[in-house]
KOLMAR-33127 format. One record per residue (C-alpha): residue in one letter; x, y, z. Coordinates in steps of 0.5 Angstrom, whole numbers, plus 2048, in hexadecimal, padded with zeros to 3 digits. Each point is the difference from the previous one (the first is absolute). Layout:
rec type=A; x=X; y=Y; z=Z
...
//
This chain:
rec type=M; x=7D0; y=80B; z=84D
rec type=L; x=808; y=801; z=802
rec type=K; x=800; y=7F8; z=801
rec type=K; x=7FE; y=7FF; z=7F9
rec type=R; x=805; y=805; z=7FD
rec type=Y; x=806; y=7FC; z=803
rec type=T; x=802; y=7F9; z=7FE
rec type=K; x=803; y=7FB; z=805
rec type=P; x=807; y=800; z=7FC
rec type=L; x=800; y=807; z=800
rec type=Q; x=7FD; y=801; z=807
rec type=M; x=806; y=802; z=804
rec type=N; x=803; y=805; z=7FB
rec type=N; x=7FA; y=803; z=800
rec type=F; x=7FF; y=800; z=807
rec type=R; x=806; y=804; z=801
rec type=R; x=7FF; y=805; z=7FB
rec type=V; x=7F9; y=801; z=802
rec type=L; x=802; y=801; z=808
rec type=M; x=806; y=805; z=7FD
rec type=L; x=7FA; y=804; z=7FD
rec type=V; x=7FC; y=800; z=806
rec type=L; x=805; y=802; z=805
rec type=C; x=802; y=806; z=7FB
rec type=D; x=7F9; y=802; z=7FF
rec type=T; x=7FF; y=800; z=808
rec type=V; x=806; y=805; z=801
rec type=V; x=7FD; y=804; z=7FA
rec type=L; x=7F9; y=800; z=804
rec type=I; x=803; y=802; z=807
rec type=L; x=804; y=805; z=7FD
rec type=A; x=7FA; y=803; z=7FC
rec type=A; x=7FB; y=800; z=806
rec type=W; x=805; y=804; z=804
rec type=L; x=802; y=805; z=7FA
rec type=A; x=7F8; y=801; z=7FE
rec type=H; x=7FF; y=802; z=808
rec type=V; x=806; y=805; z=7FF
rec type=L; x=7FE; y=803; z=7FA
rec type=R; x=7F9; y=801; z=802
rec type=L; x=802; y=803; z=807
rec type=N; x=806; y=804; z=7FC
rec type=S; x=804; y=7FE; z=807
rec type=L; x=805; y=7FB; z=802
rec type=K; x=7FF; y=801; z=807
rec type=T; x=7FC; y=7FA; z=801
rec type=N; x=804; y=7FA; z=803
rec type=P; x=800; y=7FA; z=7FB
rec type=L; x=800; y=7FB; z=805
rec type=E; x=7FA; y=803; z=803
rec type=F; x=7FD; y=801; z=7F9
rec type=Y; x=801; y=7F9; z=7FF
rec type=M; x=7FD; y=7FD; z=807
rec type=G; x=7FA; y=804; z=7FF
rec type=K; x=7FF; y=7FE; z=7F8
rec type=Y; x=802; y=7F9; z=801
rec type=K; x=7F9; y=7FD; z=7FF
rec type=E; x=7FF; y=804; z=7FA
rec type=L; x=807; y=7FE; z=7FD
rec type=I; x=7FE; y=7F9; z=801
rec type=V; x=7FA; y=801; z=7FC
rec type=L; x=803; y=804; z=7FB
rec type=C; x=806; y=7FA; z=7FF
rec type=L; x=7FB; y=7FB; z=800
rec type=A; x=7FB; y=803; z=7FB
rec type=T; x=806; y=802; z=7FB
rec type=Y; x=803; y=7F9; z=800
rec type=S; x=7F9; y=7FD; z=7FF
rec type=V; x=7FE; y=805; z=7FA
rec type=L; x=807; y=7FF; z=7FD
rec type=G; x=800; y=7F9; z=800
rec type=L; x=7F9; y=7FF; z=7FD
rec type=S; x=802; y=805; z=7FB
rec type=G; x=806; y=7FB; z=7FE
rec type=S; x=806; y=806; z=802
rec type=Y; x=803; y=7FB; z=804
rec type=A; x=800; y=7FB; z=7FB
rec type=T; x=803; y=804; z=7FA
rec type=S; x=807; y=800; z=7FE
rec type=W; x=802; y=807; z=801
rec type=R; x=807; y=7FF; z=7FC
rec type=Y; x=7FB; y=7FF; z=7F9
rec type=A; x=7FA; y=805; z=803
rec type=E; x=7FD; y=805; z=7FB
rec type=Y; x=7FC; y=806; z=802
rec type=R; x=7FA; y=7FC; z=800
rec type=E; x=802; y=7FC; z=806
rec type=Y; x=802; y=807; z=804
rec type=I; x=7F9; y=803; z=7FE
rec type=I; x=7FD; y=7FA; z=804
rec type=M; x=805; y=801; z=806
rec type=Y; x=7FE; y=807; z=800
rec type=I; x=7F8; y=7FE; z=800
rec type=G; x=801; y=7FB; z=805
rec type=I; x=804; y=805; z=805
rec type=F; x=7FA; y=805; z=7FF
rec type=A; x=7FB; y=7FA; z=801
rec type=A; x=804; y=7FE; z=806
rec type=N; x=800; y=807; z=804
rec type=L; x=7F8; y=800; z=7FE
rec type=L; x=7FF; y=7FA; z=803
rec type=T; x=804; y=802; z=806
rec type=Y; x=7FC; y=806; z=801
rec type=A; x=7FA; y=7FC; z=800
rec type=L; x=802; y=7FB; z=805
rec type=C; x=802; y=805; z=805
rec type=N; x=7FA; y=804; z=800
rec type=I; x=7FC; y=7F9; z=800
rec type=I; x=804; y=7FE; z=806
rec type=V; x=800; y=807; z=803
rec type=M; x=807; y=802; z=802
rec type=Y; x=7FF; y=807; z=802
rec type=E; x=806; y=801; z=804
rec type=T; x=804; y=7FD; z=7FA
rec type=L; x=7FC; y=802; z=7FA
rec type=F; x=804; y=803; z=7FA
rec type=T; x=7FD; y=805; z=7FC
rec type=F; x=7FE; y=7FF; z=7F9
rec type=S; x=806; y=805; z=7FE
rec type=D; x=804; y=7FC; z=803
rec type=Y; x=7FE; y=7FA; z=7FC
rec type=V; x=801; y=804; z=7FA
rec type=I; x=807; y=802; z=802
rec type=I; x=802; y=7F8; z=802
rec type=S; x=7FD; y=7FE; z=7F9
rec type=L; x=805; y=805; z=7FC
rec type=V; x=806; y=7FE; z=804
rec type=C; x=7FF; y=7F9; z=800
rec type=S; x=7FF; y=800; z=7F8
rec type=F; x=807; y=804; z=800
rec type=G; x=803; y=7FB; z=805
rec type=F; x=7FE; y=7FA; z=7FE
rec type=T; x=802; y=802; z=7F9
rec type=I; x=807; y=802; z=802
rec type=A; x=800; y=7F9; z=804
rec type=R; x=7FF; y=7FC; z=7FA
rec type=F; x=804; y=804; z=7FC
rec type=M; x=806; y=7FF; z=804
rec type=G; x=7FF; y=7F9; z=801
rec type=R; x=800; y=7FF; z=7F8
rec type=M; x=806; y=804; z=800
rec type=I; x=804; y=7FC; z=805
rec type=R; x=7FD; y=7F9; z=7FC
rec type=I; x=803; y=803; z=7FA
rec type=Y; x=807; y=802; z=803
rec type=G; x=800; y=7F9; z=803
rec type=L; x=7FF; y=7FD; z=7F9
rec type=N; x=805; y=805; z=7FD
rec type=R; x=805; y=7FE; z=805
rec type=R; x=7FF; y=7F8; z=7FE
rec type=E; x=7FF; y=802; z=7F9
rec type=N; x=807; y=803; z=800
rec type=R; x=803; y=7FA; z=803
rec type=E; x=7FD; y=7FC; z=7FB
rec type=N; x=802; y=804; z=7FA
rec type=S; x=807; y=7FE; z=801
rec type=K; x=7FE; y=7F9; z=7FE
rec type=R; x=7FC; y=802; z=7FA
rec type=T; x=802; y=801; z=7F9
rec type=R; x=801; y=807; z=7FE
rec type=V; x=7FD; y=802; z=7FA
rec type=M; x=800; y=805; z=7FA
rec type=I; x=7F9; y=802; z=7FD
rec type=I; x=801; y=802; z=7F9
rec type=G; x=7F9; y=804; z=7FE
rec type=A; x=7FD; y=804; z=805
rec type=G; x=7F9; y=800; z=7FD
rec type=D; x=7FA; y=7FD; z=803
rec type=T; x=803; y=7F9; z=7FF
rec type=G; x=806; y=802; z=803
rec type=S; x=7FD; y=803; z=806
rec type=A; x=7FB; y=7FA; z=801
rec type=L; x=806; y=7FB; z=800
rec type=I; x=804; y=804; z=805
rec type=R; x=7F9; y=800; z=805
rec type=S; x=800; y=7F9; z=7FF
rec type=M; x=807; y=7FF; z=802
rec type=R; x=7FE; y=803; z=807
rec type=R; x=7FC; y=7F9; z=801
rec type=D; x=806; y=7FC; z=7FD
rec type=T; x=805; y=7FE; z=805
rec type=K; x=806; y=7FE; z=7FB
rec type=M; x=800; y=807; z=7FC
rec type=R; x=800; y=807; z=801
rec type=A; x=800; y=806; z=7FB
rec type=V; x=806; y=805; z=802
rec type=V; x=800; y=804; z=7FA
rec type=A; x=7FC; y=801; z=7F9
rec type=I; x=802; y=803; z=7F9
rec type=D; x=7FC; y=803; z=7FB
rec type=D; x=801; y=804; z=7FA
rec type=D; x=7FA; y=805; z=801
rec type=E; x=804; y=806; z=803
rec type=S; x=7FA; y=803; z=804
rec type=K; x=801; y=7FA; z=805
rec type=H; x=807; y=801; z=801
rec type=G; x=802; y=802; z=807
rec type=M; x=7F9; y=7FD; z=802
rec type=L; x=7FE; y=7FA; z=805
rec type=V; x=7FB; y=7FB; z=7FD
rec type=A; x=7FD; y=7FC; z=806
rec type=E; x=806; y=803; z=804
rec type=V; x=805; y=7FD; z=7FB
rec type=P; x=805; y=806; z=7FD
rec type=V; x=800; y=801; z=7F8
rec type=V; x=807; y=801; z=7FF
rec type=G; x=800; y=801; z=7F8
rec type=G; x=7FF; y=7FD; z=7FA
rec type=R; x=803; y=7FA; z=7FD
rec type=N; x=807; y=804; z=7FF
rec type=K; x=800; y=7FF; z=808
rec type=I; x=7FF; y=7F9; z=801
rec type=V; x=808; y=7FE; z=800
rec type=S; x=801; y=805; z=805
rec type=A; x=7FA; y=7FF; z=804
rec type=V; x=801; y=7F8; z=801
rec type=K; x=807; y=802; z=803
rec type=E; x=7FD; y=806; z=805
rec type=Y; x=7FA; y=7FC; z=802
rec type=R; x=804; y=7F9; z=801
rec type=V; x=7FA; y=7FD; z=7FB
rec type=Q; x=800; y=7F8; z=800
rec type=E; x=7FB; y=800; z=7FA
rec type=I; x=7FC; y=804; z=7FB
rec type=I; x=7F9; y=7FF; z=7FE
rec type=I; x=7FE; y=804; z=7FA
rec type=A; x=7F8; y=802; z=801
rec type=I; x=7FF; y=803; z=7F9
rec type=P; x=7FA; y=7FB; z=7FD
rec type=S; x=7FF; y=805; z=7FA
rec type=G; x=807; y=801; z=7FE
rec type=K; x=802; y=7FE; z=7F9
rec type=T; x=805; y=7FB; z=7FF
rec type=E; x=805; y=805; z=7FE
rec type=E; x=7FF; y=803; z=806
rec type=H; x=801; y=7FA; z=804
rec type=R; x=806; y=7FE; z=7FC
rec type=D; x=804; y=806; z=802
rec type=I; x=7FE; y=800; z=807
rec type=M; x=802; y=7F9; z=801
rec type=R; x=807; y=801; z=7FC
rec type=I; x=801; y=806; z=806
rec type=C; x=7FE; y=7FB; z=805
rec type=R; x=805; y=7FA; z=7FD
rec type=E; x=805; y=805; z=802
rec type=T; x=7FF; y=800; z=807
rec type=G; x=800; y=7F9; z=800
rec type=I; x=7FA; y=800; z=805
rec type=K; x=7FA; y=7FA; z=7FE
rec type=T; x=7FB; y=804; z=7FD
rec type=S; x=7F8; y=7FE; z=800
rec type=T; x=7FA; y=803; z=7FD
rec type=V; x=7F9; y=801; z=802
rec type=P; x=7FA; y=7FD; z=7FB
rec type=S; x=7FE; y=803; z=7F9
rec type=L; x=7FA; y=804; z=800
rec type=F; x=7FD; y=7FA; z=7FC
rec type=E; x=801; y=7FC; z=805
rec type=L; x=7FE; y=805; z=805
rec type=A; x=7F9; y=801; z=7FC
rec type=S; x=7FF; y=7F9; z=7FF
rec type=G; x=800; y=7FE; z=807
rec type=K; x=806; y=7FB; z=7FF
rec type=A; x=804; y=804; z=805
rec type=S; x=800; y=806; z=805
rec type=V; x=805; y=806; z=801
rec type=G; x=803; y=7FC; z=807
rec type=Q; x=802; y=7FA; z=7FB
rec type=I; x=807; y=801; z=7FE
rec type=R; x=803; y=7FC; z=7FA
rec type=E; x=807; y=7FF; z=7FE
rec type=V; x=802; y=804; z=7F9
rec type=T; x=7FD; y=7FC; z=7FB
rec type=T; x=804; y=7FE; z=7FA
rec type=Q; x=7FB; y=803; z=7FB
rec type=E; x=802; y=807; z=803
rec type=L; x=808; y=7FE; z=7FE
rec type=L; x=7FE; y=7FF; z=7F9
rec type=G; x=800; y=806; z=7FD
rec type=R; x=7F9; y=801; z=7FD
rec type=N; x=7F9; y=801; z=802
rec type=E; x=7FB; y=7FA; z=801
rec type=E; x=7FC; y=800; z=7F9
rec type=I; x=7F8; y=7FF; z=802
rec type=V; x=7FC; y=7FE; z=7FA
rec type=D; x=7F9; y=803; z=7FE
rec type=G; x=7FB; y=7FC; z=805
rec type=K; x=7FA; y=802; z=7FB
rec type=D; x=802; y=7FC; z=7FA
rec type=I; x=801; y=7FA; z=805
rec type=F; x=7F9; y=801; z=803
rec type=G; x=7FD; y=7FF; z=7FA
rec type=Y; x=802; y=7F9; z=7FE
rec type=I; x=800; y=7FD; z=807
rec type=E; x=7FA; y=803; z=803
rec type=Q; x=7FB; y=7FA; z=801
rec type=K; x=804; y=7FB; z=7FC
rec type=T; x=803; y=7F9; z=803
rec type=V; x=807; y=801; z=800
rec type=V; x=805; y=7FA; z=801
rec type=V; x=807; y=801; z=802
rec type=T; x=805; y=7FA; z=7FF
rec type=G; x=806; y=800; z=805
rec type=G; x=7FB; y=805; z=805
rec type=G; x=804; y=7FE; z=806
rec type=G; x=807; y=803; z=7FD
rec type=S; x=803; y=807; z=801
rec type=I; x=7FD; y=802; z=7FA
rec type=G; x=7FA; y=7FC; z=800
rec type=S; x=7FE; y=802; z=807
rec type=E; x=801; y=807; z=7FE
rec type=L; x=7FB; y=800; z=7FA
rec type=C; x=7FB; y=7FD; z=804
rec type=R; x=800; y=805; z=805
rec type=Q; x=800; y=805; z=7FB
rec type=I; x=7FA; y=7FD; z=7FC
rec type=A; x=7FC; y=800; z=806
rec type=K; x=800; y=807; z=800
rec type=F; x=7FC; y=800; z=7F9
rec type=N; x=7FA; y=7FC; z=802
rec type=P; x=801; y=7FA; z=7FD
rec type=K; x=7FA; y=7FB; z=7FF
rec type=R; x=804; y=7FB; z=803
rec type=L; x=808; y=7FF; z=801
rec type=I; x=803; y=7F9; z=7FF
rec type=I; x=807; y=7FF; z=803
rec type=F; x=803; y=7FA; z=7FD
rec type=D; x=807; y=7FD; z=803
rec type=I; x=803; y=7FA; z=801
rec type=Y; x=803; y=802; z=806
rec type=E; x=7FB; y=800; z=806
rec type=N; x=804; y=804; z=805
rec type=N; x=800; y=806; z=7FD
rec type=A; x=7F9; y=800; z=7FD
rec type=Y; x=7FD; y=7FE; z=807
rec type=E; x=804; y=807; z=803
rec type=L; x=7FD; y=804; z=7FA
rec type=Q; x=7F9; y=7FD; z=801
rec type=M; x=800; y=802; z=807
rec type=E; x=803; y=807; z=7FF
rec type=L; x=7FA; y=801; z=7FA
rec type=R; x=7FB; y=7FE; z=805
rec type=K; x=802; y=805; z=805
rec type=K; x=801; y=806; z=7FB
rec type=Y; x=7FB; y=7FF; z=7FB
rec type=P; x=7FA; y=7FC; z=804
rec type=E; x=7FB; y=801; z=7FA
rec type=L; x=805; y=7FD; z=7FB
rec type=K; x=7FD; y=7FA; z=7FD
rec type=F; x=807; y=7FC; z=7FF
rec type=D; x=802; y=7F8; z=800
rec type=V; x=807; y=7FD; z=801
rec type=L; x=801; y=7FA; z=7FC
rec type=I; x=806; y=7FC; z=800
rec type=G; x=803; y=7FD; z=7F9
rec type=S; x=805; y=800; z=7FB
rec type=V; x=800; y=804; z=7F9
rec type=R; x=804; y=7F9; z=7FE
rec type=D; x=7F9; y=7FD; z=801
rec type=R; x=7FC; y=801; z=7FA
rec type=A; x=7FA; y=7FC; z=803
rec type=R; x=800; y=804; z=806
rec type=L; x=800; y=807; z=7FC
rec type=S; x=7FA; y=7FD; z=7FC
rec type=E; x=7FC; y=7FF; z=807
rec type=V; x=802; y=807; z=803
rec type=F; x=7FE; y=803; z=7F9
rec type=S; x=7FA; y=7FC; z=7FF
rec type=T; x=7FD; y=801; z=807
rec type=Y; x=802; y=808; z=801
rec type=K; x=800; y=802; z=7F9
rec type=P; x=805; y=806; z=801
rec type=K; x=800; y=806; z=7FB
rec type=V; x=807; y=802; z=802
rec type=V; x=806; y=7FC; z=801
rec type=F; x=807; y=803; z=803
rec type=H; x=805; y=7FA; z=7FF
rec type=A; x=806; y=801; z=806
rec type=A; x=801; y=7F9; z=801
rec type=A; x=807; y=7FE; z=7FE
rec type=H; x=807; y=7FE; z=802
rec type=K; x=805; y=806; z=801
rec type=H; x=806; y=7FF; z=803
rec type=V; x=806; y=800; z=7FB
rec type=P; x=805; y=7FC; z=804
rec type=L; x=7FB; y=7FA; z=802
rec type=M; x=7FD; y=800; z=7F9
rec type=E; x=807; y=7FF; z=7FD
rec type=D; x=800; y=7FA; z=805
rec type=S; x=7F9; y=7FD; z=7FE
rec type=P; x=7FF; y=803; z=7F9
rec type=N; x=7FB; y=7FB; z=7FE
rec type=E; x=7FB; y=802; z=806
rec type=A; x=801; y=808; z=7FD
rec type=I; x=7FD; y=7FD; z=7F9
rec type=K; x=7FB; y=7FC; z=803
rec type=N; x=7FD; y=806; z=805
rec type=N; x=802; y=806; z=7FC
rec type=I; x=7FF; y=7FE; z=7F9
rec type=Y; x=7FB; y=7FA; z=800
rec type=G; x=7FC; y=803; z=806
rec type=T; x=7FF; y=807; z=7FC
rec type=Y; x=7FE; y=7FC; z=7FA
rec type=N; x=7FB; y=7FC; z=804
rec type=V; x=7FD; y=806; z=804
rec type=A; x=800; y=804; z=7F9
rec type=W; x=7FC; y=7FA; z=7FD
rec type=A; x=7FB; y=800; z=805
rec type=C; x=7FF; y=807; z=7FF
rec type=E; x=7FF; y=7FF; z=7F9
rec type=K; x=7FB; y=7FA; z=801
rec type=F; x=7FC; y=803; z=805
rec type=N; x=7FF; y=807; z=7FD
rec type=V; x=804; y=804; z=805
rec type=E; x=800; y=808; z=7FE
rec type=R; x=807; y=801; z=802
rec type=F; x=807; y=7FD; z=802
rec type=V; x=806; y=803; z=802
rec type=L; x=806; y=7FC; z=801
rec type=I; x=805; y=803; z=805
rec type=S; x=807; y=800; z=7FD
rec type=T; x=807; y=802; z=802
rec type=D; x=806; y=804; z=7FD
rec type=K; x=804; y=7FA; z=800
rec type=A; x=7FC; y=7FE; z=7FA
rec type=V; x=804; y=805; z=7FC
rec type=N; x=806; y=7FD; z=7FC
rec type=P; x=800; y=7FA; z=805
rec type=T; x=806; y=7FD; z=803
rec type=N; x=7FD; y=7FB; z=805
rec type=I; x=7FA; y=7FB; z=800
rec type=M; x=7FC; y=804; z=804
rec type=G; x=800; y=806; z=7FB
rec type=T; x=7FF; y=7FB; z=7FA
rec type=S; x=7FA; y=7FD; z=803
rec type=K; x=7FD; y=807; z=801
rec type=R; x=802; y=802; z=7F9
rec type=I; x=7FC; y=7FA; z=7FD
rec type=A; x=7FA; y=801; z=805
rec type=E; x=800; y=807; z=7FD
rec type=M; x=800; y=7FD; z=7F9
rec type=V; x=7FA; y=7FB; z=802
rec type=V; x=7FC; y=806; z=802
rec type=Q; x=802; y=803; z=7F9
rec type=R; x=7FE; y=7FA; z=7FD
rec type=F; x=7F9; y=7FF; z=803
rec type=A; x=7FF; y=808; z=7FE
rec type=L; x=801; y=7FE; z=7F9
rec type=K; x=7FC; y=7FB; z=800
rec type=Q; x=7FA; y=804; z=803
rec type=K; x=801; y=805; z=7FB
rec type=K; x=800; y=7FB; z=7FA
rec type=E; x=7FA; y=7FC; z=803
rec type=G; x=7FC; y=807; z=802
rec type=G; x=800; y=7FE; z=808
rec type=K; x=7FF; y=804; z=805
rec type=T; x=805; y=7FF; z=805
rec type=I; x=806; y=805; z=801
rec type=F; x=807; y=7FD; z=801
rec type=A; x=805; y=805; z=803
rec type=A; x=807; y=7FF; z=804
rec type=V; x=803; y=805; z=805
rec type=R; x=808; y=800; z=801
rec type=F; x=803; y=804; z=806
rec type=G; x=807; y=7FF; z=804
rec type=N; x=801; y=7FE; z=807
rec type=V; x=7FB; y=801; z=805
rec type=L; x=802; y=803; z=807
rec type=G; x=7FE; y=7FC; z=805
rec type=S; x=7FD; y=7FA; z=7FC
rec type=N; x=802; y=7F9; z=803
rec type=G; x=807; y=7FF; z=7FE
rec type=S; x=802; y=807; z=7FE
rec type=V; x=807; y=803; z=802
rec type=I; x=7FD; y=805; z=805
rec type=P; x=7FD; y=7FB; z=806
rec type=L; x=807; y=7FC; z=7FF
rec type=F; x=804; y=807; z=801
rec type=K; x=7FC; y=802; z=806
rec type=K; x=800; y=7F9; z=803
rec type=Q; x=808; y=800; z=7FF
rec type=I; x=801; y=807; z=803
rec type=S; x=7FB; y=7FE; z=806
rec type=E; x=805; y=7FA; z=801
rec type=G; x=806; y=804; z=800
rec type=G; x=802; y=7FF; z=7F9
rec type=P; x=803; y=7FE; z=7FB
rec type=V; x=7FC; y=803; z=7FB
rec type=T; x=801; y=7FC; z=7FA
rec type=V; x=800; y=803; z=7F9
rec type=T; x=801; y=7FB; z=7FA
rec type=H; x=805; y=806; z=7FC
rec type=P; x=802; y=807; z=801
rec type=E; x=7FD; y=802; z=7F9
rec type=I; x=7FA; y=7FC; z=800
rec type=N; x=7F9; y=805; z=7FF
rec type=R; x=7F9; y=7FF; z=800
rec type=F; x=7F9; y=803; z=7FF
rec type=F; x=7FC; y=801; z=806
rec type=M; x=7F8; y=801; z=801
rec type=T; x=7FC; y=7FF; z=806
rec type=I; x=7FA; y=7FB; z=801
rec type=P; x=7FA; y=805; z=7FF
rec type=E; x=803; y=803; z=7FA
rec type=A; x=801; y=7F9; z=7FD
rec type=A; x=7F9; y=7FE; z=802
rec type=Q; x=7FD; y=806; z=7FD
rec type=L; x=804; y=800; z=7FA
rec type=V; x=7FD; y=7F9; z=7FE
rec type=M; x=7F9; y=802; z=802
rec type=Q; x=801; y=807; z=7FB
rec type=A; x=803; y=7FB; z=7FB
rec type=G; x=7F9; y=7FC; z=800
rec type=A; x=7FD; y=807; z=7FE
rec type=F; x=805; y=802; z=7FB
rec type=A; x=800; y=7F9; z=7FC
rec type=E; x=7FD; y=7FF; z=7F9
rec type=G; x=804; y=7F9; z=7FF
rec type=G; x=807; y=7FE; z=800
rec type=E; x=803; y=806; z=803
rec type=I; x=806; y=7FF; z=805
rec type=F; x=7FF; y=806; z=805
rec type=I; x=807; y=803; z=803
rec type=L; x=801; y=805; z=805
rec type=D; x=805; y=805; z=800
rec type=M; x=804; y=7FF; z=806
rec type=G; x=805; y=806; z=800
rec type=E; x=807; y=7FE; z=801
rec type=P; x=803; y=7F9; z=802
rec type=V; x=803; y=800; z=807
rec type=K; x=806; y=7FD; z=802
rec type=I; x=7FF; y=7FB; z=805
rec type=V; x=806; y=801; z=804
rec type=D; x=7FE; y=808; z=801
rec type=L; x=7F9; y=7FD; z=802
rec type=A; x=804; y=7FC; z=805
rec type=K; x=804; y=806; z=803
rec type=N; x=7FA; y=804; z=801
rec type=L; x=7FC; y=7FB; z=804
rec type=I; x=806; y=7FF; z=804
rec type=E; x=801; y=808; z=801
rec type=L; x=7F9; y=801; z=802
rec type=S; x=800; y=7FA; z=805
rec type=G; x=805; y=804; z=804
rec type=Y; x=806; y=7FC; z=7FD
rec type=V; x=807; y=802; z=7FC
rec type=P; x=801; y=7FB; z=7FA
rec type=D; x=806; y=7FC; z=800
rec type=V; x=801; y=802; z=807
rec type=D; x=7FA; y=7FE; z=805
rec type=I; x=7FD; y=7FC; z=7FA
rec type=K; x=804; y=7FD; z=7FB
rec type=I; x=7FE; y=7FF; z=7F9
rec type=E; x=803; y=7FA; z=7FC
rec type=F; x=7FF; y=7FE; z=7F9
rec type=S; x=7FE; y=7F9; z=7FF
rec type=G; x=801; y=800; z=7F8
rec type=L; x=7FA; y=7FF; z=7FB
rec type=R; x=7FB; y=7FA; z=801
rec type=P; x=7FF; y=7FB; z=7FA
rec type=G; x=7FC; y=804; z=7FB
rec type=E; x=800; y=807; z=803
rec type=K; x=801; y=806; z=7FB
rec type=M; x=805; y=805; z=802
rec type=Y; x=7FB; y=806; z=7FD
rec type=E; x=7F9; y=7FF; z=7FF
rec type=E; x=7FE; y=802; z=7F9
rec type=L; x=7FD; y=807; z=800
rec type=L; x=7F8; y=7FE; z=800
rec type=L; x=7FE; y=805; z=7FB
rec type=D; x=803; y=804; z=7F9
rec type=K; x=7FB; y=805; z=7FF
rec type=Q; x=802; y=800; z=7F9
rec type=R; x=7FD; y=7F9; z=7FF
rec type=H; x=7FB; y=801; z=805
rec type=T; x=7F9; y=803; z=800
rec type=S; x=7FE; y=804; z=805
rec type=T; x=7F9; y=800; z=804
rec type=K; x=7FC; y=806; z=803
rec type=H; x=804; y=7FE; z=807
rec type=D; x=807; y=803; z=7FF
rec type=K; x=804; y=7FB; z=803
rec type=I; x=7FC; y=7FA; z=7FD
rec type=Y; x=803; y=7FE; z=7F9
rec type=I; x=7FE; y=7FA; z=7FB
rec type=E; x=804; y=7FB; z=7FD
rec type=Q; x=7FC; y=7FF; z=7F9
rec type=P; x=7FD; y=7F9; z=7FF
rec type=I; x=803; y=7FB; z=7FB
rec type=N; x=7FB; y=7FF; z=7FB
rec type=E; x=802; y=7F9; z=7FD
rec type=V; x=801; y=7FA; z=803
rec type=K; x=807; y=7FE; z=7FC
rec type=A; x=803; y=806; z=803
rec type=L; x=7FE; y=7FD; z=807
rec type=I; x=803; y=7F9; z=7FE
rec type=E; x=807; y=803; z=7FE
rec type=E; x=801; y=803; z=806
rec type=I; x=7FE; y=7FA; z=804
rec type=Y; x=806; y=7FD; z=7FC
rec type=R; x=805; y=806; z=801
rec type=L; x=7FE; y=800; z=808
rec type=R; x=803; y=7F9; z=800
rec type=E; x=807; y=803; z=7FF
rec type=G; x=800; y=804; z=806
rec type=I; x=7FF; y=7FB; z=805
rec type=N; x=806; y=7FF; z=804
rec type=C; x=7FE; y=7F9; z=803
rec type=D; x=7FE; y=7F9; z=7FD
rec type=V; x=7F8; y=800; z=800
rec type=P; x=7FE; y=7F9; z=7FE
rec type=M; x=7F8; y=802; z=7FF
rec type=Y; x=802; y=806; z=7FB
rec type=D; x=800; y=7FC; z=7FA
rec type=E; x=7F9; y=7FD; z=802
rec type=M; x=7FE; y=806; z=802
rec type=I; x=801; y=803; z=7F9
rec type=D; x=7FD; y=7FA; z=7FC
rec type=W; x=7FA; y=802; z=805
rec type=F; x=800; y=807; z=7FF
rec type=E; x=800; y=7FF; z=7F8
rec type=K; x=7FA; y=7FC; z=800
rec type=N; x=7FC; y=805; z=805
rec type=M; x=802; y=806; z=7FC
rec type=A; x=7FC; y=7FF; z=7FA
rec type=V; x=7FB; y=805; z=7FF
//
């Protein structure tokens, strides 16, 4: 049985450990036999040497019986460093069993001149139980002492970390760091006064957030980790403001949503996300409304491999669609999303189709084959400077492409169509914004036609600002520049933007589909705009650097077509509210003439020569007729 417990790679290590246990047990057995004899006779007059010479046969039987029983019961295979009460109980039973076996064997062999009495065996069992326990406990202590010495030597090489938040998450993080050779927690901070002066997982809690700066100096902290996944944005902002004063790199554990959804674990640490710096909580929409029009419906997402499109697909997958169609011209992103959805949603029925929204024949093929009921149109060219250099491509993709998808929705009786638009469509000064504004007008034109002809397709658009973490957005660029040592480039010291998260944007688009009645443009109240230079400074500081000292900030000048300030996304005096207090509606235009007039006005706002624009106006006038 002992052979089976030890594999060859560990055989020598286990042999040394078992040999040490056997030697310790032998010493305890010999001493226990002498002590039993002394206690029974209540006398120390017996010469120990004479005693052992007279009892050596029985002692040999006792030792062999003890080794055999403990070996068969698994006591010598137990790692006593991690042993619990169960392992000790098994050992005690084994000791008594070995003594009974010795008593029986000695009586069978009939060692009259050396035979222990039964009371001797009882005393030996009790003394061995105590002695074996002490031996194993001392071995455990010696091992821990050795590990602590080694850990202390390694600690000098590990990053000294402050944990902010001494609750369940903080204590779990501290324990997980004990298995990490790169970091160790040296001090904890918590606003709960009842925890002040206490130890959490052997780490002292020295006070509330007002002690952060002083504790960083006192404990020589090299990194700060915020372990408050349930905290409000305002609380995080205040704590991070204090952390920035220390100049120490700050990270945070995943949010409760990430923990509950299985996307992350407590032991994982991520850098402070930019949405935590932007001054408002993430807006979560009502899933019941969304569920109602997506459940058991075939849904198409054009541009499904992009930042917004792929998040739309992830969100839609949660609402039990009949089938999800991911339509994109760029196969690499679409393929990656396909692999992700197969893993996360094995029961989801979906297809990834490659094609362009410019190709009306391909759209007809897709719509006639799958007969979708809901369409989210996310396919578009979105980079302002690039579209200034290639304006005709913006018109082809953003305007004609939108028209083609809307036409297919009308022809194949789609129930709902939602266009993803942008804040750059408000009073546009560049070709990208202009093309998206005209795309909105295309959608309104189809909505007018549906109302006039009694059609059943609902057409609507959703307009929002910059999306954090999307392809080509400023945040990944800043992080990359910081990781490379700088400089961080900002176009102008006064430029500002509105921001939202990718999940927020995707959910807004889906919520709009629930609110839509035809022709509306839905707008999100995104709070106050954020200065890009302030965002850059915050990211530099939270990465553990000092702006313009460790990492330089350089101003490169406004790019072609770029605005200094984005327009306010809503004016509550001219917009209608919805049952979601952060979503507003720009009222539909109710006549085609107004749409055509705006097309001509937009021509004046374009800063570049667009050969296709006049051709597009003629085309638009012909196709705007209702």
